[in-house]
C-alpha positions in Angstrom: -2.8 25.5 -9.7 -0.6 22.5 -10.2 -0.5 22.1 -14.1 2.3 21.0 -15.9 4.4 23.3 -17.7 4.7 21.0 -20.9 3.0 18.7 -22.9 4.3 15.1 -22.2 3.0 13.7 -25.3 5.2 16.1 -27.3 8.3 15.1 -25.4 10.7 12.8 -27.2 11.4 9.2 -25.6 14.5 9.2 -23.9 14.5 5.7 -23.5 12.4 2.2 -23.2 12.7 0.4 -19.9 12.4 -2.6 -22.0 12.1 -5.5 -19.6 10.2 -8.7 -20.8 6.7 -9.0 -20.4 5.1 -10.8 -17.2 4.2 -14.4 -18.6 0.6 -14.9 -18.9 0.2 -17.4 -15.7 1.4 -14.1 -13.7 -1.8 -12.4 -15.1 -4.6 -14.7 -13.6 -6.7 -14.0 -11.0 -5.3 -16.9 -8.7 -1.9 -16.0 -9.1 -2.6 -12.5 -8.2 -4.5 -13.6 -5.0 -1.3 -15.6 -4.2 1.1 -12.7 -4.8 -0.7 -10.3 -2.6 -1.0 -12.9 0.1 2.6 -13.4 0.7 5.6 -11.3 1.2 7.8 -10.9 -1.6 11.5 -9.1 -1.7 11.1 -6.3 -4.4 12.0 -2.7 -4.6 10.1 0.0 -5.9 11.2 3.1 -8.1 11.4 6.4 -6.8 9.8 8.9 -9.1 11.4 12.2 -9.8 8.6 14.0 -8.4 8.6 12.4 -5.1 12.0 13.6 -4.5 10.9 17.2 -3.3 8.2 15.4 -1.0 6.5 18.1 1.0 6.9 17.7 5.2 3.3 17.1 5.7 1.7 15.6 2.4 -1.9 15.0 2.1 -3.0 11.5 2.3 -4.8 10.0 -0.4 -5.7 6.6 -2.1 -6.5 5.4 -5.5 -8.1 2.2 -6.7 -5.9 0.0 -9.2 -9.1 -1.8 -10.6 -8.1 -5.1 -12.3 -11.3 -6.1 -14.3 -11.9 -9.7 -14.8 -12.8 -9.8 -18.5 -13.2 -12.9 -20.6 -10.5 -12.0 -23.0 -8.3 -11.2 -20.2 -7.9 -8.9 -17.3 -8.0 -5.1 -17.8 -7.1 -2.0 -15.9 -9.9 0.5 -15.6 -8.7 4.1 -15.7 -10.2 7.7 -16.0 -9.3 11.0 -17.9 -9.7 13.7 -15.2 -11.8 16.8 -16.3 -9.8 19.9 -17.7 -10.8 22.2 -15.1 -9.4 20.7 -12.2 -6.6 22.1 -10.0 -4.4 19.2 -9.7 -3.7 16.8 -12.8 -6.1 18.4 -15.0 -6.8 16.5 -18.1 -4.5 13.6 -17.3 -5.3 9.8 -17.0 -5.8 8.5 -13.6 -7.0 5.9 -11.3 -10.3 6.6 -9.5 -9.5 7.9 -6.1 -8.8 11.0 -3.8 -7.9 12.4 -0.7 -8.6 10.9 2.5 -11.5 12.1 5.0 -11.8 12.1 8.6 -14.7 9.5 8.2 -12.6 6.8 6.3 -11.7 3.8 8.3 -8.4 3.4 6.6 -6.6 3.9 3.0 -8.8 1.3 1.5 -12.0 2.6 2.7 -10.9 5.9 1.2 -10.2 4.2 -2.2 -13.4 2.4 -2.1 -15.5 5.6 -1.4 -13.6 7.6 -3.7 -14.1 5.0 -6.6 -18.0 5.0 -5.9 -18.2 8.8 -5.9 -16.3 9.3 -9.1 -17.3 6.5 -11.4 -20.3 5.0 -9.5 -18.2 1.4 -9.1 -20.1 -0.3 -5.9 -17.7 -1.8 -3.7 -19.6 -5.2 -3.9 -18.1 -5.6 -7.0 -14.6 -5.2 -5.7 -12.1 -7.7 -3.9 -9.2 -6.1 -2.4 -5.6 -7.8 -3.0 -3.6 -5.7 -1.0 -1.7 -2.2 -1.5 1.5 -0.8 -2.9 4.1 1.2 -1.4 3.2 5.0 -0.8 3.5 7.3 -3.8 4.4 10.9 -3.4 3.3 13.3 -6.0 4.6 16.7 -6.7 1.2 18.2 -6.0 1.9 17.2 -2.4 -0.1 13.8 -2.0 0.9 10.6 -0.3 -1.3 8.2 -2.3 -1.8 4.6 -1.3 -2.5 2.5 -4.6 -5.1 -0.2 -3.4 -4.7 -3.2 -5.9 -8.3 -4.8 -6.4 -10.2 -7.6 -8.6 -13.5 -6.0 -10.0 -16.1 -8.6 -11.1 -18.3 -7.8 -14.1 -21.1 -7.0 -14.6 -21.3 -3.5 -13.0 -22.7 -0.1 -13.9 -20.8 2.9 -13.9 -21.6 6.6 -13.7 -19.0 9.1 -14.1 -19.1 12.5 -11.8 -19.0 14.9 -14.6 -17.2 17.5 -12.3 -14.3 15.2 -12.0 -14.5 12.5 -14.7 -14.3 13.1 -18.5 -13.9 9.5 -19.6 -13.6 5.8 -18.2 -11.8 3.3 -20.3 -9.8 -0.1 -19.9 -6.4 -1.1 -20.8 -5.3 -4.7 -21.2 -3.2 -5.4 -18.1 -0.7 -7.6 -20.3 0.0 -4.4 -22.2 0.8 -2.2 -19.2 2.7 -5.1 -17.8 5.4 -5.2 -20.5 8.6 -3.1 -20.1 8.8 -2.8 -23.8 5.9 -0.1 -23.5 7.3 1.8 -20.6 9.0 5.0 -22.0 10.9 7.2 -20.2 10.8 11.0 -21.2 12.2 14.3 -19.2 11.3 17.9 -19.5 13.3 21.0 -17.9 11.5 23.7 -16.1 11.6 27.0 -18.0 13.8 28.5 -15.7 16.4 25.6 -16.2 18.6 26.1 -19.3 22.0 26.2 -20.5 24.6 26.9 -17.3 21.8 26.2 -15.0 21.0 23.5 -12.5 20.5 20.3 -14.5 19.1 18.6 -11.5 15.9 20.4 -11.9 15.0 17.8 -15.0 12.0 15.8 -14.5 12.1 12.3 -15.9 8.9 10.2 -15.8 7.2 7.2 -17.3 4.8 7.2 -20.3 2.6 4.5 -21.5 0.7 5.3 -24.3 -2.1 3.1 -25.5 -4.5 3.7 -28.5 -4.8 7.3 -28.2 -4.7 7.6 -24.2 -1.6 8.9 -22.9 -0.8 7.4 -19.5 2.0 9.0 -17.5 3.4 10.6 -14.4 2.0 9.3 -11.2 -0.4 6.6 -12.9 2.4 5.4 -15.0 4.5 5.5 -11.8 2.2 3.2 -10.0 1.6 1.0 -12.8 5.4 0.9 -12.9 5.6 -0.5 -9.5 2.8 -2.7 -9.9 5.0 -4.3 -12.7 8.1 -4.5 -10.4 5.8 -6.1 -7.6 4.5 -8.7 -9.9 7.7 -9.7 -11.8 9.6 -10.1 -8.3 
C-alpha cells in the first residue's frame, strides 16, 4: 500500500517558487498549439520522488485536459477515491497504467480518461507530451497535454474517482501559487540521514489540495510554456 506517511496540507510552507505568471497570450489555444508544434529548449525539474526510480517502472499515461471555457482555459482534475492502493484520495489527472492493446502513450491516456471520467476522445485535441515523470510508487508516467472542447458529458467511475473539478489554467501557471513543502520519514530524525527528506510542490486552490506528482507535472508544463 503506497500511502503517504504524512498529511501534506498540514506541513509548513518552506518556500514559494515565485516566478511571474505566464502572460495571457500564452494561455490562448492558438499559442498553445504553436508551442507544442515546435522544438523548445527547456529543462524539466526532477522531483525528489523520482530520484529512487525503480529498475523497471510500470508505463503509464495521464491526460492533462485543458478545457476551452469562455472565461479562460481550465485544467480538469479528479480526486481519487480513498480506498485505492496508489495515491488514494489525492488530486490527479485522469489516467493509468498502459495495457498491451494500447497503441501508444497517447492511446493509454485517451482510454483511461474515457474509462475514469467518461470523456470521449472526440472532444479531445492532442497537443503533445511532456517528459516522463517517475513516481515513488514505481510508475513512469507520460503526461499527454490536450485541448478539450465543450460541451461534453462526464461520468465518474465510482471505484476510482470521488470528484471531478476544474481549476483556471492562469492560476496554475503562476509561480506565486507553487509552494514547496517537505517531509521526513518517521525513521529519519536527529543525527540520521537527512537525505531521506522529500520535497515537493503543492498548489492549493479553493479547498482542493494539488500536490505530489500532479503538481510536479503542472510545474513542468509551466516551465515548458514559459521557456
